[in-house]
Each structure stands twice: as C-alpha cells, then as structure tokens.
N, C-alpha and C positions, 0 to 999 in steps of 0.2 A: 329390676332387671335393666334398666339404663345401667347402674352404676357396674353393673357384670361385666355387659357388650364394650362400655369405655376401658374395663381392666384387660378384656380380652385382645381389644385393638393396641392398646399400651403393650400388652405382652408379644404381639406381633411386632410391633415397631422394634421392642430391644433385641431381637432375633435379628434383625439386620442395622445395627447401628453404622455399618460403612455407607449405607444407601442415606438412612438419617443425617449422618455428618455432611455427607456432600451437599444436603438442602442448606444447611447451614453456613457450611463454608462457600460455597459459590457466591451467594451476595454480598458475603465478607470481601473474598477477593476481589469480586467487581468492583466494588467501591474504591478498593484501595488502588488497584490497578489503572482504572478510569481518572479516578482523582489525579493519580501521578503523570498520566498521560496528556490529561486535561489542563495541568497546572497553569502551563503560560497561555490558554487560550485567550482569558480574559485580560492578562498581562502579558503580551508577547514579549520572548526575551529578545535584546536587541542585535543579539550574536547568535542566535540560532541557526540563520542560513549562512551558508559559505558564499562568500562573492569575492569578485575583483574588479579593478577599476581599468579600464585602458586609458589612459591621460593623452590623447592625440593632441589636444588644444592645453596649453599650460598657463594660459592668460590667469589675469586676477578675478574676472568673473567666472570663469570655470572652475579656479580652484574654491570659488565662492559653494559652489555645488558639491565639491568633493569635502570639503570642510562640513557641511551641514549633513551630508551624509553619511560621514562617518562619525559624526557625535551622535546620531542616531540607531546606527545599525552597528556601532563596533571597527576596529582597524579593517582595513582589506586586506586579503588575500594578496602578496605577490602574484602577480599575472604571469600563470605557469604558459610556455613556448606552446603547449597543447592545449590550449583552454577551449578550443572547440570543440576538440576529441572529449575533452572531461565534460563539458555542457552536455553533450550528444548523451554520455552515459551517467549522466546525475552526479559525477565527481565534485561538480561546482554546480549552486542553484541556480546562480544567474553573473552578468557581467555588463558592469556601465561601461559603455563606448563614447566618450567626449572626443565627439569629431572637430575637426578643422575646420576654422569660423565662429567656433561656437561662440567664445568671446567679442567677437564682434556682433554676433546677433545679438548678444543681451547687453552692449554697448549703445545698439542704435536705438533712434526712438521710436520706429515704428515696432510692434508687434510681430514676432516671428511668423515667416511663412513657410518655411523649410525646417527639415528635422535635423538638427546637429548632436542630438543625444539617443542612443541607443541602448535601450532595456532588451537584452539579450537572455531569455533564462530557459532553464531545463523543461523538455517538454511534460516532465509529469508532475511540473507543478499546478498545486491547486488553482481552479478559476480565480476565486476569491481573493487568494492572495496575489495573483497577477494582476487584478486590477487594483488592487491597495497599494502595489509596489510603483504599478504605472503614475497613480495618481499624487502618491509621495514625492516622485520624482520631478514630476510636473510643478508640484507644489515649490519643491527646492529651485526649479528653475526660475518658478514665479519671484520667489525670495529675493533669489539674486538678481533678478532684472530690478526689483523695486530699489536696490542698496543701489544698484549702478545710477539708476534714474533720479536719485535723492540728489548727484553730485552735478545732474543738468539742469542750468537755469530754464524756467519757464514751464515746473511742472512736471506731470508724470507723462510719458511717451503716446502719442496720440495713435488710436489704432487704424492699420490701414489694411484691415482684410484678412489679418493675421490675427493667432492667437497661441497662448502659450502652451496649448496641448499641441499645437503644430509643432513645435520645436523638440516633442518625445516621440520616438517610434520605439514600440514595444511588439515584440513576438516572442512567442514559444520557439527556443531554436531546437528542432525537431530533426534537423539532418535529411537524411532519405527517407522518415518514417511518414506515415499518413497525418494528416493535417489534426492537430489535438484538438478534442472536444470533451463535452461532459460525459460521452456515452463513451468515447474512447478510453475514458479512464475507469466509468464504473464497471464497464462489462467485464475487465481481469480483474478487478476486487470482488465482486459476488461470483464470478465462474471458479475463483479458486474456493470462498466459501463454502459453496454447495458441492463441490467436488469431497471437500472433507467431512460431508454429511453423512457420506455412507455409512458411519460407525455406529448411526443409531437404529439402522434396519439391521446393521451385520450383528450386532449384538443382541438385540431381542431376537433374532433368528437360533443363532448360536444358543442361546440361555434355553431355548425351546426345545432346542435335540437334544439339551442336555437332561433338561427336567423329564423329558418322555422317553428318556433311554436310549434313544438313537445312535449317539455317537459310542455311546458302549456295547451295542451291537455291531455298529461298522466295524469297529477296534477289534470285537473278538472274532471278523472275518479275515482279521489281517491286514486290513487298509492302514498305510501308515500314517504317522502326523504329517508328515509333508504331502502326503496325496489327498489329505483332508482339507490342508491348510490350503492347497492348492487349488482346489477345486470350489472352496468358498472365496476367492481372491479373484477367478477368472470371470465370475458373472459381472463382478461388481466394477472391474478393470472396465467391462462393457458398458456398465451403466454410466462410468464416467465419460466416456469418450462419447454417449448419446446426450449427456448433461451439455460437455465441450460444444457438440454440434448445435444443439439447441439454442444455448446462449448467444453463441457468435450468431444463430440466425436470427435470434430476436433482434439483435442490434443493428446488423445489415438491413433487414427486411421490415421487420414490425416496427421500430422506433421512427423510424421517418414516414410512417402512414400514420402516426397519433400525434405526430408534430413536434417531435423530437428530431435531434440530429442522428445521423446514420453512422454507423461504425463502417471506417472503411479499412479493407482488406488489401486495397492496391498498393501495391509494391512490396509486401512484406516478405519475408523470407520463410516460405512455408516450411523448411526442414527445420528450422529454428524454432518455430511453433509449433510444430508436432514433438520436437525433443522435449520442449519445456511442458507441453501437456502430458506426453507420456511419462515423463520423471514425477511431474504433479501427481498423476493418478495412481502410480506405484508407493508414493508417500502418504498419499490419502488412505487408501487401500491398507497398505500395512499398519498404519497408525488406527485403523479400526481393526483390524484382526488381531493386535495387540490387547487393545482396552477389554474385545470383546472375549480373549482367553483370560485378561484378569480378573473380571468382576465376576462375582460368584453370587450374584442373585438377580431377579427382576429389576429390583429398584435401582441397583448399581447401574445396571444397563440403561435404564432410563433415564439416569440422571448424569453419571460421569461420562459417557461420551459427547453430549450436548455442553457441556459445563467446560470440558476441554475446547471445544469447537468454540465456544463464545469467547472463552478468554483468550486462544491465541490469536481471534481474530481481533479480538480488543488490542493487543500488544503488539501482534505483528503487521500491524498499517492499514489491516482493511475497512476497520470501521471509523478510527482516526488517523488520517496522514500521519505517516512519520516524522515528517519535515516541519511538524507543530507541537511535537513533542520535546521535552528537556532532553538534555544529551544524553544523561542516563538512561531515560527510557527507549530513547533511538539506539543506545547500544545495546539495549535489552531485545530490541524487537529484531536486529539484526540476526540474532539466534532463534528465530521462530521460523518454521517450516512454512507457514504461510508469507511471510514474507520474503522468502526466496522465490517462492512460485509466483507473488505478485509482480517481484522486481524481474523476474526473468519475463512475464507476459509482456509489463511496460517496455521493457528492453526491445521487444520484437513491435508491437504494435504502436509504440508511441516514438521509439527512437531509433525505429529504421535496422534494430541489429541483427546479425548473422548468427550462425551457431557457436563462434568464436564467443560472441558477446553475452550467450546466455551458457555459456559451458558452467561456468564455475557455479551458476545458482542450480544446472539440470545434475551437477556430480553431487552438490550437497544435499539435495532432496534424494538421489540414487543411496547414499552413505545413511541419510536417514532411515529409508526403506529397509535398507538391509538391517540395522538396527533392530528396527521394529519387528522385522519378521523373524530375528532371533529371540527375543524377548516372546514373541506368542507363542513359538516352537518349546520355549523352556518352560512359560506358562500352562500350556497346554498338555504337561504332563501329569498336572496336579490331579487328584481326582475331584469328581463334583463334588458339591455340597451335601 
C-alpha cells in the first residue's frame, strides 16, 4: 500500500513538472546570484566606489594622504565642477576635501584639534562602509603625521588635547533631505520588497477562479479581458497604498518608541514621493497580473511568484546593497524594477529630490508596468489547463 501511495504522489508531481522545476531552480539561481553579488564582501574591490579628491592643500604631507588613498582605492576620478550635485544624486560615492592648512597641521608637533580633511559621502551609503571609510582616512592621516614626525628631532609629537580623529570631519552629503539613518535607508528597501509581494496572493486567487470555473462563467457573460484584469488590479493597488502608509507610519511613530531611529519626512517633496509610490505600485501589480496569467497550476502559483520576488530583491539592491556588488552585478541591478523603485525612494527620502529627480525611475517603472500588462492580456487568452 505504501509503495502504491508513493507511486501516486510521484505521478502527481510528474503532472506539474513546471512547479517541480521551480523548486530545484530557485535555490540554484539564488546560490549563483547571491554568490556573485557578495563576491567582494570579504575581499572588497579597491575601485568599487567612485570617488574624487579636492586637493586644496598641495603640501607634501597632504600629498602623502592622497598617495596612500589612491594605492588602496585606485585612482580618483577628476573632480567634476558639479561634484556636490553628483554626490546628492549618488553619481559619486564620496569626495575627500583636503582643506588649506592640512600640511601645517601634520607638520606641527602637537596633535590636531581642528578638522582639515572633509569626507563627504553619498547620503545613501551604508553605515558600516561610511564608518570604515572615516576610520581608514583617519589612519591615512595618522600615517602621514607619523612619517613627518620622524624627521623632527626629539621623538614623536606630544599631545596637547588633540587627536587624529579631530583632523577628519565625515558626513553624509544629503543636501536638502532628512538626516540619514538606518531606518531612513531600510524603510524604502523593505517597502519596495513588500509591495512586490502581492503576486503571491493574486496568483493564488486567479488559479482558484480558474479551477472553479468562475472566470469561464464571467467570460461567457461578455466580460472583456481588460475589464477582468482591471477588476483584479484595482484592489491590489489599494492594498499597496495601505502598505506604503503603514510602513512609513512604522518608521515615523513606532521605531522611536522601541528604541530605534525615527523616519523623518520633514522637508521631503510629497509630489515626488507620491509619483514614485504610484509608479512602483503599478509595476508591482502589473508583474503580479502577468505571473498570475502565466502560471497554469497552484504549485506554480505558490512557487514562481515568491521566487521571482526574492531573486529580484537579491539582485536589485534590496537584500545586498548595490555599491558592494562587483561592477558586472551593479550593471545587472540597474535593470531590476525593484532597484528603480528603491533608487527613486532614496532620492526623495535621503537626497531631498523633487519630481525631476525621480522622473527617470518613475518612467522606467511605468514602462515596465505597461509591458507586464500586455503580457498579462496575451497570456489571459490561453485556455485553462
């Protein structure tokens, strides 16, 4: 009896090879993509981040800092005239400003008491990386200080209440946006991830209506495909709107009450935020409709949607920050709809961007939504299995 029951289950699995294949392909794809995305986490690439140096002090001690930094991080890019604007929109990851008087400070016998080096980073940069860059810059300045001190008779310079940390001032260059914090960066990422997860619910509901004959009866009554798809999209657009409000409320009100940083919405451009969230919701629901129309079994609906979401999150910068990926994976991430939504939200919530700043991301999301709607309409023609 046991053998017969096992044979029955094997036959049932054979009837849904697509769903069975997904269960094997998902972990394989996840291993490959995550391994590529995290390839340089434990051996970070020296030229992964775009940076520039503003050498306002050109003395020999200041040049020692520049030389040490370029040895470790590769050549700096030429400082663009609009470097502040590029920092705000994330085109440059950081800029090091060697201020006048730095060489004199390094040549002095006493330890520094005034900041002569500015480390200005993109507002969206990861907190751990921000701290690591600041510590490394303090170390490079300390090395230059020690090398110049060796030429001074009488040993190392005495302390006069200063420190090498005082020499370096580091800040996220957020422009007009709110002060960057962990919650300011995490809320956009997981908001994007959550909005795309409507695919699981929508796929299961559509398969249930197919198997029960509900869709067939509606079609026999003359209900068009466009009407059916619209009737399914509208409620989930509402669900996404509630998701967005809830997750923003958690960041603003709940996080400070449980000991975390609060999400700041002060000074943001509400029109830009609404545009990004609207385009993001359209893209998420359209993808859900397309996948719901493509799958032909409950097993496929239960596995394909979550697999697509998780893989897009892994590659699109939700689970793994894009800037720590190898250059090839960064280029792949730029094709992910989740990354477009994330960058659009970061532009509003971290960089103080307006409608013009988020328009490119919203346009890509809208184009993706249109393509998915066309795929859904085409797939909806096929008869149920």
